[in-house]
N, C-alpha and C positions, 0 to 999 in steps of 0.2 A: 832589715827597718822596715819596713813597710806595712808597721802596724795602722790597723785602725783605731782614732782619736772620736770620741765619741762627742757628739754632737751637742753636748751639755757642757763641754768644754770651755772656759772662756780664754777665747783667740789669743788675749794679754800674757795667761798662764803657757801658751805653746811656746816649744824652744825650737828655731829655724837654725836646722842641719845643711849646710852646699853636700852637694854631690861629690862623692870623693872622687872620679874620674872627669870633675871640672876643673883645670890648673887657669892659677888666675896669674896676672901681675901688675905691681903700682908703677907709674912711670916717675919721673921726677918731681911732676907737678904735686903727684898723690889722683893722679886718677885711674881709676881701675881699669882693664879692658880682661875679661872673661874670652879663655880660649875654650870651643865647644865643639869636638869630635862629630862628625853629622855622619851616624851609621843606621847601621838598617841597610836594607832591599834597594826602596825606594830610593836612597839620596846615593847607594852608589849608581844606582842606572843615571843619576842627574851628574853624578860624576863624571861616566863614563860617556855620557851622549850629550849637554849641555857644557862638558868641562867646568860646573860646581864644587869650588874647595872643600877638598875633605876633612878643615878645620874652621870654622867660623870667628871669629871677634867679636867680640859686645862692648865694645865699650861707653862703661857708666859713668851718668852724672856727677854733678856734686855730692848729690846727697845721697846715691846710689852708691858711689866712689866712699863715703865715708859711712855709711853700715855695711858693706859687706865685707868687714875685716870682723865685724863684732860679730857675723854669725859665724860663731867659732862651738857651737855646740851645749855650749851652755849656759849660754845670758837668753834669758826668754824675753819676747815681744817688750812686757814691761820696761824689761830692764835696758834694751834698746833704746825706748822711744825715750828715755831717761837722759841715757849719751843725745843723742840727735838735738833733744830739748836744749839740756848745756850746752853744743859747741853751735847751735843755730839757733840758739834765741828765738823771736817770733817768725823771725824768716820758715821757722819748719811749720808754723798753723796752716789751717788744723793738722796737731800733729801724726793724735792716732788713728784718723780717717786716713792722711795720707802712706801711713807709715804703715797698717795695715791691706792695704790696698796694694803699696807694691813688692811687699812678701806674699799674698795673693795671688802677685803676676808671677814672680818668681817660682811660685812653687807651679804653676800653670803651667811656666816652659819646661818645668822638670831640670829648672838647679838647682832646687832645697828639696827637701823635704821636709813637716814638720812632726816634732817628738810632742809627745806631754809629760816626756823623762829626760833628765840629761843625760849626756853621753858618758 
């Protein structure tokens, strides 16, 4: 699913899809924690030499915890933005800048991938 997306594609029309290997949980307060397995040669060395954990836990804030379950492979960034606006109202402003930056960060960490077609 790592197909190239056209540079001319509107970012709001892209569909964020969580990577299948990332497990996540929501606690009783509704906060999401991502479980990221540290794979690869350098992570293996760090685990052996420096006692680094095999799994890292990434705790999302209130906004991230609301957004993560919306990344279902069916909703595009625009639809997610509307849900965030409905839930947080003015607290989410500047909505599109913040949401797009957040999604780009998730993609850069390899937690999600962006697609121009639904699952």
